[in-house]
C-alpha positions as CSV (number, residue, x, y, z in Angstrom):
1,M,239.2,162.3,52.7
2,K,237.8,159.1,51.3
3,K,234.3,158.5,52.4
4,Q,232.8,155.0,52.3
5,L,229.4,153.7,53.2
6,L,227.4,150.9,54.4
7,I,224.9,153.0,56.4
8,S,223.4,151.1,59.3
9,C,221.6,147.9,58.4
10,C,219.3,149.3,55.8
11,I,221.3,150.5,52.9
12,A,223.7,147.8,51.6
13,A,224.5,147.5,47.9
14,F,226.7,144.9,46.3
15,G,225.9,145.5,42.6
16,A,224.9,148.6,40.8
17,I,221.3,147.7,41.6
18,A,221.6,144.7,43.9
19,V,220.4,146.1,47.2
20,L,219.4,144.3,50.4
21,S,215.8,144.7,51.2
22,S,216.0,143.5,54.8
23,C,218.5,143.6,57.7
24,N,219.3,142.5,61.2
25,K,221.1,143.8,64.2
26,D,224.5,142.3,63.6
27,F,224.6,143.3,59.9
28,L,227.5,145.7,60.3
29,D,229.6,142.8,61.6
30,T,228.7,140.4,58.8
31,Q,230.7,139.9,55.6
32,P,228.5,140.8,52.7
33,Q,227.3,137.9,50.5
34,Q,228.0,139.0,47.0
35,S,226.0,137.6,44.2
36,T,227.4,140.3,41.9
37,D,231.0,141.6,42.0
38,I,230.6,145.4,42.4
39,N,233.6,145.9,40.2
40,A,231.8,144.1,37.4
41,T,228.7,146.3,37.4
42,F,229.9,148.5,34.6
43,V,232.1,146.5,32.3
44,D,230.7,147.4,28.9
45,I,228.1,149.8,27.6
46,N,225.2,147.3,28.0
47,S,226.0,146.7,31.7
48,G,226.3,150.5,32.2
49,R,222.9,151.0,30.6
50,A,221.4,148.2,32.8
51,S,222.9,149.8,36.0
52,L,221.5,153.2,35.1
53,N,218.1,151.7,34.4
54,G,218.2,150.1,37.8
55,L,219.0,153.4,39.5
56,Y,215.9,155.0,37.9
57,S,213.9,152.0,39.1
58,L,214.8,152.8,42.7
59,T,213.4,156.3,42.4
60,K,210.0,154.8,41.4
61,S,209.5,153.4,44.9
62,V,206.3,154.3,46.8
63,S,208.7,155.7,49.5
64,Y,210.2,158.2,47.1
65,F,208.7,159.8,44.0
66,G,206.0,157.1,43.8
67,R,204.1,158.7,46.6
68,T,205.6,159.5,50.0
69,L,207.8,162.5,49.1
70,Y,204.9,164.2,47.4
71,V,202.4,163.4,50.2
72,T,204.9,164.8,52.8
73,A,205.4,168.1,51.0
74,D,201.7,168.9,50.9
75,L,200.2,167.1,53.8
76,M,202.7,168.6,56.3
77,A,202.0,172.1,54.8
78,D,198.8,174.0,54.2
79,N,197.6,172.2,51.1
80,A,196.1,169.0,52.4
81,Y,194.8,166.8,55.2
82,I,193.8,163.2,55.8
83,S,190.1,162.4,55.7
84,S,188.4,161.1,58.7
85,S,187.7,158.0,56.6
86,N,191.2,156.8,56.0
87,S,193.5,153.7,55.6
88,K,195.6,154.9,58.5
89,R,198.4,156.0,56.2
90,Y,200.5,159.1,57.1
91,L,198.4,159.9,60.1
92,Q,201.4,161.1,62.1
93,F,202.4,163.4,59.2
94,D,198.9,164.9,59.3
95,T,198.9,165.5,63.1
96,Y,202.6,166.5,63.4
97,T,203.2,163.6,65.7
98,V,205.9,161.9,63.7
99,N,208.5,160.0,65.9
100,S,211.7,158.2,65.2
101,S,210.0,154.9,64.7
102,N,207.7,156.2,61.9
103,G,207.8,153.7,59.1
104,D,207.3,156.1,56.3
105,A,210.1,158.4,57.4
106,S,212.4,155.5,57.7
107,A,211.5,154.2,54.3
108,M,212.3,157.5,52.7
109,W,215.7,157.6,54.4
110,N,216.4,154.0,53.3
111,I,215.4,154.4,49.7
112,L,217.3,157.6,49.3
113,Y,220.4,156.1,50.7
114,K,220.0,153.1,48.4
115,V,220.0,155.6,45.5
116,V,223.2,157.2,47.0
117,V,225.0,153.8,47.4
118,N,224.2,152.6,43.9
119,T,225.1,155.9,42.2
120,N,228.4,155.8,44.0
121,L,229.0,152.3,42.7
122,L,228.0,153.3,39.1
123,I,230.3,156.4,39.2
124,Q,233.2,154.5,40.7
125,N,233.1,151.6,38.3
126,G,232.1,153.7,35.3
127,N,235.2,155.9,35.8
128,K,237.4,152.8,35.9
129,V,236.1,151.0,32.9
130,Q,237.8,151.3,29.5
131,L,235.4,151.3,26.6
132,P,235.8,151.7,22.8
133,A,235.9,155.3,21.6
134,S,232.6,154.7,19.9
135,D,231.0,154.3,23.4
136,S,232.8,157.2,25.1
137,A,229.9,159.8,24.7
138,E,227.3,157.4,26.1
139,K,229.6,156.3,28.9
140,A,230.0,160.0,29.9
141,Q,226.2,160.5,29.7
142,I,225.5,157.5,31.9
143,I,228.0,158.6,34.6
144,G,226.7,162.2,34.3
145,E,223.1,161.0,35.0
146,A,224.4,159.1,38.0
147,Y,226.0,162.3,39.4
148,A,222.7,164.1,38.8
149,M,220.7,161.3,40.6
150,R,223.1,161.3,43.5
151,A,222.7,165.1,43.8
152,L,218.9,164.8,43.6
153,A,218.8,162.1,46.3
154,Y,221.0,164.2,48.6
155,F,218.9,167.3,47.9
156,D,215.8,165.4,49.0
157,L,217.5,163.9,52.0
158,M,218.4,167.5,53.1
159,R,214.9,168.8,52.5
160,L,213.4,166.0,54.5
161,F,215.9,165.4,57.4
162,A,217.7,168.7,57.9
163,Q,216.7,172.3,58.5
164,P,216.9,174.6,55.5
165,Y,220.2,175.9,54.2
166,N,219.5,179.4,55.4
167,S,218.3,178.4,58.9
168,T,221.8,179.3,60.2
169,A,223.9,182.2,59.0
170,T,226.7,179.9,57.6
171,A,224.7,176.7,57.1
172,N,226.9,175.0,59.8
173,H,224.0,173.1,61.3
174,L,223.7,169.3,60.9
175,G,222.9,167.9,57.5
176,V,222.9,164.2,56.7
177,P,225.8,161.8,56.4
178,L,227.7,162.6,53.2
179,V,229.2,159.6,51.5
180,T,230.6,159.7,48.0
181,E,232.3,156.3,47.8
182,T,230.8,152.9,48.5
183,T,232.6,149.6,49.3
184,A,231.3,146.1,49.9
185,D,234.4,145.2,51.9
186,A,233.1,144.6,55.5
187,G,236.5,145.6,56.9
188,A,236.2,149.0,55.4
189,I,232.7,149.8,56.6
190,I,232.5,153.0,58.6
191,S,229.6,154.6,60.5
192,P,229.5,158.1,59.2
193,S,228.5,161.1,61.3
194,R,226.2,163.8,60.0
195,T,227.9,166.4,57.8
196,E,227.3,170.1,58.2
197,A,224.6,171.4,55.8
198,A,227.0,173.7,53.9
199,K,229.2,170.8,52.9
200,V,226.3,168.6,51.8
201,Y,224.9,171.4,49.7
202,A,228.3,172.1,48.2
203,Q,228.5,168.4,47.1
204,I,225.0,168.6,45.6
205,E,226.0,171.6,43.6
206,A,229.3,170.1,42.5
207,D,227.6,166.8,41.4
208,L,225.0,168.7,39.3
209,Q,227.7,170.9,37.7
210,K,229.7,167.7,36.9
211,A,226.5,166.2,35.4
212,I,226.0,169.2,33.2
213,T,229.5,168.9,31.7
214,M,229.0,165.1,31.1
215,I,225.5,164.9,29.7
216,P,225.4,166.1,26.1
217,V,222.7,168.6,25.1
218,A,221.7,166.2,22.4
219,P,221.2,162.9,24.3
220,V,222.9,159.7,23.0
221,G,220.4,157.0,22.2
222,Y,217.1,158.8,22.7
223,T,215.4,162.2,22.0
224,L,214.4,164.9,24.5
225,S,210.8,164.8,23.3
226,G,210.5,161.0,23.4
227,N,211.9,160.2,26.8
228,K,211.4,162.6,29.8
229,G,212.2,159.7,32.1
230,R,216.0,160.4,32.1
231,I,217.8,163.4,33.5
232,S,219.0,165.3,30.4
233,N,221.4,168.2,30.3
234,Y,218.5,170.5,30.7
235,G,217.1,168.4,33.5
236,A,220.3,168.7,35.4
237,K,220.3,172.4,34.9
238,A,216.7,172.6,36.1
239,I,217.5,170.7,39.3
240,L,220.5,172.9,39.8
241,A,218.4,176.1,39.3
242,R,216.0,174.8,42.0
243,L,219.0,174.2,44.3
244,Y,220.1,177.8,43.7
245,L,216.8,179.0,45.1
246,Y,217.5,177.1,48.3
247,L,221.1,178.5,48.4
248,Q,219.8,182.0,47.6
249,K,222.1,182.2,44.6
250,W,219.7,184.4,42.6
251,P,221.9,185.3,39.6
252,E,222.9,181.7,39.1
253,A,219.3,180.6,39.2
254,E,218.3,183.3,36.7
255,T,221.1,182.3,34.3
256,L,220.2,178.6,34.3
257,T,216.5,179.1,33.9
258,T,217.1,181.5,31.0
259,E,219.2,178.9,29.3
260,I,216.4,176.3,29.6
261,I,213.7,178.7,28.5
262,S,215.7,180.0,25.6
263,S,216.5,176.6,24.3
264,N,212.9,176.3,23.1
265,K,213.0,172.5,23.8
266,Y,210.0,172.7,26.1
267,A,206.6,174.5,25.8
268,L,203.9,175.2,28.4
269,L,200.7,173.2,27.8
270,T,198.0,175.5,26.7
271,K,195.1,176.5,29.0
272,D,192.7,174.2,27.3
273,K,195.1,171.2,27.3
274,L,196.5,171.6,30.9
275,P,193.6,169.7,32.6
276,T,193.9,166.7,30.3
277,D,197.5,166.6,29.1
278,F,199.2,167.3,32.5
279,Q,198.9,163.6,33.2
280,L,200.3,162.4,29.9
281,E,203.8,161.0,30.0
282,N,206.4,162.8,28.0
283,N,204.2,165.8,27.5
284,G,205.9,168.9,26.0
285,E,206.1,170.8,29.3
286,T,207.9,168.2,31.3
287,I,211.6,168.3,31.7
288,F,212.1,165.3,33.9
289,E,209.6,162.8,35.3
290,I,209.5,159.3,36.8
291,L,208.0,157.1,34.1
292,Y,206.3,153.8,34.9
293,L,205.9,150.7,32.8
294,T,203.3,148.0,32.9
295,T,205.9,145.9,34.6
296,D,206.9,148.3,37.4
297,N,204.0,150.6,38.2
298,L,202.9,150.8,41.8
299,G,199.3,149.7,41.2
300,T,197.1,150.5,44.1
301,D,200.1,152.1,46.0
302,A,200.4,154.8,43.3
303,M,199.8,158.5,44.2
304,V,196.6,158.5,42.2
305,N,195.0,156.0,44.6
306,F,195.9,158.0,47.6
307,C,194.3,161.2,46.2
308,L,191.5,160.2,43.8
309,Q,188.1,159.2,45.0
310,G,187.1,155.9,43.6
311,G,190.6,154.5,44.0
312,S,191.5,152.2,46.8
313,Y,192.1,154.9,49.3
314,G,191.4,158.5,48.4
315,D,192.6,159.5,51.9
316,M,194.2,162.8,51.1
317,L,191.9,165.9,50.6
318,A,192.8,169.4,49.6
319,S,192.4,172.3,52.1
320,D,189.7,174.9,51.5
321,D,192.5,177.4,51.8
322,L,194.2,176.1,48.8
323,Y,191.0,175.8,46.7
324,N,190.2,179.4,47.5
325,Q,193.4,180.7,46.0
326,Y,192.1,180.0,42.5
327,D,190.0,182.2,40.3
328,A,186.9,180.5,38.9
329,T,188.4,180.6,35.4
330,D,191.8,179.2,36.4
331,A,192.4,176.0,34.4
332,R,194.3,174.6,37.4
333,R,191.2,174.6,39.5
334,T,190.1,171.5,37.6
335,F,192.7,169.6,39.6
336,L,190.6,170.4,42.7
337,V,187.0,169.4,42.7
338,K,184.3,170.4,45.2
339,G,182.5,167.2,46.2
340,K,182.2,164.8,49.1
341,R,184.2,162.1,50.6
342,S,182.1,159.0,50.7
343,G,181.0,158.4,54.3
344,A,183.0,161.3,55.6
345,E,183.6,165.0,54.7
346,N,180.8,166.7,52.9
347,P,181.6,169.1,51.3
348,A,185.2,168.2,50.6
349,I,187.9,169.4,48.1
350,L,188.9,166.4,46.1
351,I,192.3,166.1,44.4
352,N,192.1,165.4,40.7
353,K,195.6,166.0,39.6
354,Y,196.4,162.3,39.2
355,V,193.7,160.3,37.4
356,N,194.9,157.0,36.0
357,K,193.7,154.4,38.4
358,T,193.2,151.8,35.5
359,T,196.8,151.2,34.3
360,Y,198.7,153.5,36.7
361,L,200.9,154.5,33.8
362,E,201.1,158.1,34.9
363,G,204.5,159.9,35.2
364,M,205.3,161.7,38.4
365,K,206.6,165.1,37.4
366,V,209.9,166.0,39.0
367,V,210.5,169.3,37.1
368,R,208.6,171.0,34.3
369,L,208.8,174.3,32.5
370,A,206.2,176.1,34.6
371,E,208.5,175.7,37.6
372,I,211.4,177.1,35.6
373,Y,209.4,180.3,34.9
374,L,208.5,180.6,38.5
375,T,212.1,180.0,39.6
376,R,213.3,182.7,37.3
377,A,210.6,185.1,38.5
378,E,211.6,184.5,42.2
379,A,215.3,184.9,41.4
380,R,214.7,188.1,39.5
381,A,212.5,189.5,42.2
382,M,215.1,188.8,44.8
383,Q,217.6,190.8,42.7
384,G,215.2,193.8,42.5
385,K,214.4,193.0,38.8
386,D,210.7,193.6,39.3
387,G,209.7,194.2,35.7
388,P,211.2,191.0,34.3
389,A,210.0,189.0,37.3
390,A,206.5,190.2,36.7
391,T,206.7,189.2,33.1
392,D,207.7,185.7,34.1
393,L,204.8,185.6,36.6
394,D,202.4,186.7,33.9
395,V,203.5,183.9,31.6
396,I,202.2,181.4,34.1
397,R,199.1,183.5,35.0
398,T,198.2,183.9,31.3
399,R,198.5,180.2,30.7
400,A,196.2,179.5,33.6
401,L,193.6,182.3,33.2
402,G,193.7,183.4,29.6
403,T,194.0,187.1,29.1
404,V,195.2,188.9,32.2
405,A,196.1,192.4,33.1
406,P,199.9,192.8,33.5
407,T,201.2,192.5,37.0
408,T,202.2,196.0,38.3
409,A,203.2,195.0,41.9
410,T,206.8,195.5,43.0
411,G,209.0,194.6,45.9
412,A,207.5,192.5,48.7
413,A,204.0,192.6,47.1
414,L,205.4,191.1,43.9
415,L,207.3,188.4,45.7
416,T,204.1,187.4,47.6
417,L,202.3,187.0,44.3
418,I,205.1,184.8,42.9
419,K,205.0,182.6,46.0
420,N,201.3,182.2,45.8
421,E,201.5,181.4,42.1
422,R,204.1,178.8,42.9
423,R,201.7,177.2,45.4
424,K,198.8,177.1,42.9
425,E,201.0,175.8,40.1
426,L,203.0,173.1,41.9
427,C,200.7,171.7,44.5
428,F,200.9,168.0,44.9
429,E,204.2,167.9,43.1
430,G,206.5,167.8,46.1
431,H,207.3,171.4,46.9
432,R,205.0,173.2,49.3
433,L,206.5,172.4,52.7
434,F,210.0,172.9,51.5
435,D,209.1,176.2,49.9
436,L,207.6,177.4,53.2
437,T,210.6,176.5,55.3
438,R,213.1,178.0,52.9
439,W,211.0,181.2,52.9
440,K,211.0,181.0,56.7
441,Q,207.3,181.3,56.6
442,A,204.8,180.4,59.4
443,F,201.7,178.6,58.2
444,T,198.5,176.9,59.2
445,K,198.3,173.1,59.0
446,Y,194.7,172.2,58.3
447,K,193.0,169.1,59.5
448,T,189.7,167.4,59.1
449,G,186.7,168.8,60.9
450,G,187.8,172.4,60.6
451,T,190.6,172.1,63.1
452,S,194.1,173.3,62.5
453,I,197.7,173.5,63.9
454,S,199.7,176.7,63.8
455,I,203.2,176.0,62.5
456,A,205.7,178.7,63.5
457,Y,209.1,179.3,62.0
458,P,211.6,178.0,63.0
459,N,210.1,174.7,63.9
460,T,211.7,171.4,64.8
461,K,208.8,169.3,63.5
462,T,208.9,170.4,59.8
463,I,211.7,167.9,59.3
464,M,211.8,164.2,59.8
465,P,213.6,162.4,62.6
466,I,216.7,160.3,61.8
467,P,215.2,156.8,61.9
468,L,215.6,155.0,65.2
469,S,217.1,152.0,63.4
470,E,219.9,154.3,62.2
471,I,220.4,155.8,65.6
472,N,220.7,152.3,67.2
473,A,223.0,150.9,64.5
474,N,225.4,153.9,64.0
475,P,227.2,155.0,67.1
476,N,228.5,158.1,65.4
477,I,225.0,159.4,64.7
478,A,223.5,158.3,68.0
479,S,223.9,161.8,69.6
480,Q,222.9,163.6,66.4
481,Q,219.2,163.1,66.4
482,N,217.1,166.1,65.2
483,T,215.9,168.3,68.0
484,D,212.7,167.2,69.8
485,Y,212.8,163.7,68.6
């Protein structure tokens, strides 16, 4: 069945990157004003490149990888809280009082569907265009990256706005509207219902598998070491391996992570370099990251300013519980500093993982090799391969601590160690809340002043509400709001 999209009033796209930034109540009844013919967005290799660059620009938004996705994952889990001295950002996230009018939740929904709409357009028009044979490999690569980006956007939509895949036995609970074709013809606009989770995840998997077949292992026009800001063949495999953890496809996750590790294209930063080189763009450990230029960085809205003291905000602080997970010799503990929040919490655990508040040219890591080792460790442990799983775990422990005694734990005890190592390694990189919910794990949400909230599993508030603007504009989703919103 053909699925087309102009979701509510917030997600219109009429060129591969020409998206509306505002809307009004009668938008669905209005013929789009087209400054760019959507059928002309990929007419030659240069326009294809431009369209792809525009897609990556969308992901840089403060409402996506720029800040909000990463804040959500740690602030709504057990890793962080908002200082009593704050700029009033994300306060509802911190107190578990998010409602359907929340601007940050709506902004995430909107930017993610802008990515979906524009990837649809690029894929549709890219598949139609006839290019010289000399451009065929790069054309396939561009379209393949669009498939991967659509998959990533839907993956993040599902993590944010739907209960985890394994929350029902057959994943037949509500996901998000699944739309794989876009049109600018007002007469063809539909208001899509939410699709069941299993079908959305199947599309994500299919898109990533398609991307892997289209993106060459040796990229066209750039090198893997010189540009981590594009989704390479290995980047698509890494995202798919992450997806397989959520789908509990353990053998598949193990196979893909082994391919990435065995390629020897990436190397863990050494213990002494981790505290300084983590922040460097295109470092040797990174597989895919969001790169910023002097012309498109977020400035004071960047993640660094929300975490680092001395920036404009510094609102988000790490929990004592997170800090106490680290050994004193752990190189990663340098990302958390005991200090004080000016005019507020004293002592406080300050976040030092992002540091460039001068030029803001600091890549946001989407996936790096350390995650791949931990993904393989978890996948192996879930298959009862305790020895190889412990070996993978020890690779990460050794990098962080230096010489370590080999892990001898097995079974549930080993899995607990892997989960905790994942928490320590990937904090403030967009994972914690989503890991906890896919593990069906209750946790404590810490707040300022020593107070806390007990978050049980299952929980209706660990996911975002469908935005009220969407509920009001789309009659087919009006009765499909998430529970308790």
